[in-house]
C-alpha positions in Angstrom: -68.7 135.5 -107.2 -65.8 137.1 -108.2 -66.2 137.6 -112.0 -62.8 135.3 -113.2 -64.6 132.3 -111.1 -67.7 132.6 -113.3 -67.9 129.6 -115.7 -69.3 130.7 -118.8 -72.6 128.7 -120.4 -71.0 126.9 -123.4 -73.4 124.4 -123.3 -76.5 126.3 -123.2 -78.8 126.0 -126.6 -79.2 128.7 -128.8 -82.7 129.2 -129.2 -84.3 128.2 -132.8 -84.4 131.5 -134.1 -80.9 132.2 -134.0 -78.8 128.9 -134.9 -78.3 129.9 -138.7 -76.0 132.5 -137.3 -75.2 132.0 -133.7 -72.9 129.1 -132.8 -73.4 128.9 -129.3 -74.8 131.0 -126.3 -71.7 132.2 -124.3 -73.8 134.2 -121.5 -77.2 133.2 -120.4 -79.9 136.1 -119.6 -79.7 134.7 -116.2 -76.1 134.8 -115.7 -76.4 138.2 -117.0 -79.0 139.3 -114.5 -76.7 137.5 -111.6 -73.7 139.4 -112.4 -74.9 142.6 -113.0 -77.0 142.7 -109.4 -73.5 141.8 -108.2 -71.8 144.6 -109.8 -74.6 147.3 -109.2 -73.7 146.1 -105.1 -69.9 147.1 -105.6 -70.4 149.8 -107.4 -72.7 151.3 -104.8 -70.4 150.8 -102.2 -67.6 152.6 -103.8 -69.3 155.3 -104.7 -71.5 155.7 -101.7 -71.8 159.6 -100.7 -70.1 160.5 -103.6 -71.7 163.3 -106.3 -71.6 160.3 -109.0 -71.6 160.7 -112.9 -72.3 157.7 -115.0 -71.2 157.8 -118.7 -72.2 155.4 -121.1 -70.9 154.6 -124.3 -73.4 154.5 -127.5 -74.7 152.0 -128.5 -73.2 148.9 -127.4 -74.4 149.8 -123.9 -77.9 150.1 -124.2 -79.0 147.2 -122.3 -76.4 146.8 -120.0 -76.4 150.5 -118.5 -79.9 150.1 -118.2 -79.5 147.2 -115.9 -76.6 148.6 -114.2 -78.1 152.0 -112.9 -81.7 150.2 -111.9 -79.3 148.5 -109.3 -78.1 151.7 -108.1 -80.0 153.3 -105.1 -78.4 156.8 -104.7 -78.5 159.9 -106.7 -76.7 160.0 -110.0 -76.5 161.5 -113.4 -76.3 159.9 -116.4 -74.9 161.2 -120.2 -73.8 159.3 -123.1 -71.0 159.6 -125.1 -70.6 158.1 -129.2 -67.9 156.1 -130.6 -67.8 154.4 -134.1 -64.5 152.5 -135.4 -64.9 153.1 -139.4 -63.3 150.3 -141.2 -64.1 147.3 -143.1 -66.2 144.2 -141.6 -64.1 143.2 -138.0 -61.4 145.2 -138.9 -60.2 148.2 -136.8 -60.9 151.9 -138.2 -60.7 155.6 -137.5 -62.2 156.3 -134.1 -64.8 159.2 -134.5 -66.9 161.1 -131.4 -70.0 160.8 -133.0 -71.9 162.4 -129.7 -70.0 164.7 -126.6 -70.8 164.9 -123.1 -73.9 167.2 -122.4 -73.1 167.2 -118.6 -70.1 169.2 -116.7 -67.9 166.4 -115.0 -65.4 168.7 -113.6 -64.8 167.8 -109.7 -67.3 164.8 -109.9 -66.6 161.0 -109.6 -67.9 159.7 -112.7 -68.5 156.2 -113.9 -67.2 154.9 -117.3 -69.2 152.2 -118.7 -68.7 150.3 -122.1 -69.9 146.9 -123.1 -66.4 145.5 -123.8 -62.7 146.0 -123.3 -60.9 144.5 -126.1 -57.8 145.8 -127.8 -58.3 149.2 -125.7 -57.9 151.4 -128.1 -61.5 152.7 -127.6 -61.6 153.2 -123.9 -58.0 154.7 -124.0 -59.1 157.5 -126.3 -62.1 158.1 -124.3 -60.5 158.0 -120.7 -58.0 160.3 -121.9 -60.7 162.9 -123.2 -62.8 162.6 -119.7 -59.5 163.0 -117.9 -59.1 166.3 -119.6 -62.2 167.4 -118.4 -61.1 167.5 -115.0 -63.5 164.8 -112.9 -62.2 164.0 -109.1 -62.4 160.5 -110.1 -62.8 158.0 -113.1 -63.5 154.4 -113.0 -64.2 151.9 -115.6 -67.2 149.3 -116.1 -67.5 146.7 -118.6 -69.6 144.0 -119.3 -66.8 142.2 -121.2 -63.4 141.9 -121.1 -61.4 140.5 -123.6 -58.0 140.7 -122.2 -55.9 138.3 -125.1 -56.7 141.1 -127.5 -55.5 144.0 -125.8 -52.9 146.6 -127.2 -53.5 149.2 -125.2 -52.8 149.7 -121.4 -56.1 150.4 -120.2 -57.9 148.0 -117.3 -61.1 147.8 -116.1 -62.1 148.7 -112.4 -65.3 147.0 -112.5 -65.9 143.3 -114.8 -68.7 141.7 -115.7 -67.0 138.6 -117.6 -64.1 137.6 -118.6 -64.1 136.2 -122.1 -62.1 134.1 -124.7 -61.1 135.5 -128.1 -64.5 134.9 -129.6 -66.7 137.4 -131.7 -69.6 137.6 -129.7 -72.9 139.5 -130.1 -76.4 140.1 -128.1 -77.1 141.7 -125.0 -76.5 145.2 -126.9 -73.2 143.9 -128.7 -74.1 143.9 -132.6 -72.3 142.9 -135.7 -73.1 145.6 -138.7 -76.3 147.0 -136.3 -77.7 143.3 -136.0 -78.3 141.1 -132.7 -78.2 143.9 -129.9 -81.7 142.6 -129.5 -80.4 139.0 -128.2 -81.3 138.7 -124.7 -78.0 136.8 -124.1 -74.2 136.9 -125.2 -73.7 134.7 -128.3 -70.6 133.4 -130.4 -71.1 134.6 -134.1 -70.5 131.7 -136.6 -67.2 132.9 -138.5 -69.0 132.7 -141.9 -71.4 135.7 -141.1 -68.4 138.3 -140.2 -65.8 137.1 -142.3 -67.6 138.0 -145.2 -69.7 141.1 -144.9 -72.2 142.1 -147.1 -70.6 145.7 -148.5 -73.8 147.2 -147.3 -73.2 146.0 -143.8 -69.3 146.7 -143.6 -69.6 150.3 -142.8 -69.4 150.6 -139.2 -67.5 148.1 -136.9 -66.5 148.7 -133.3 -64.5 145.7 -132.8 -61.4 148.1 -132.2 -62.2 148.4 -128.6 
């Protein structure tokens, strides 16, 4: 099923443990598993017979990348790039590369994987960096796409889910390094992210 036709699970119940902080479940664990299987099949067809390198952005992709590459049966190489946006709360800040690639991607087919495509600032910087390394091709795969927030001309080749302009956490996505372990993607309550605690506001990746 094309991602644009997937109905988000706005009526799913939030587990009791998270009800004080999470307003609703947007994408359930079953929906995630089904869609990632579909993405894997599409990527496997497109990259068949190619010298493939998967480059994953830390840290938000930690759950997504593990599930995604398990759907790919042909040989591949895996590496990571670390990028952080330093600002206050949910505000955009300066982009800093915290981890560089270890593998040589020159002449290889690269699949760049990220958790969410939001403003496009992060992926714009990362794709420029990767293209300078002369890969044979470069495609982008994101779990979530939030097109209403876009400020840079960045488009993903593979999209799990297109979502509305809501602050989402879970399945690797965080706020102040919390909520990554949620098995679903949920909408965070505004009172949680609108008044960040002083020690929790140092890092935010919402400039994506």
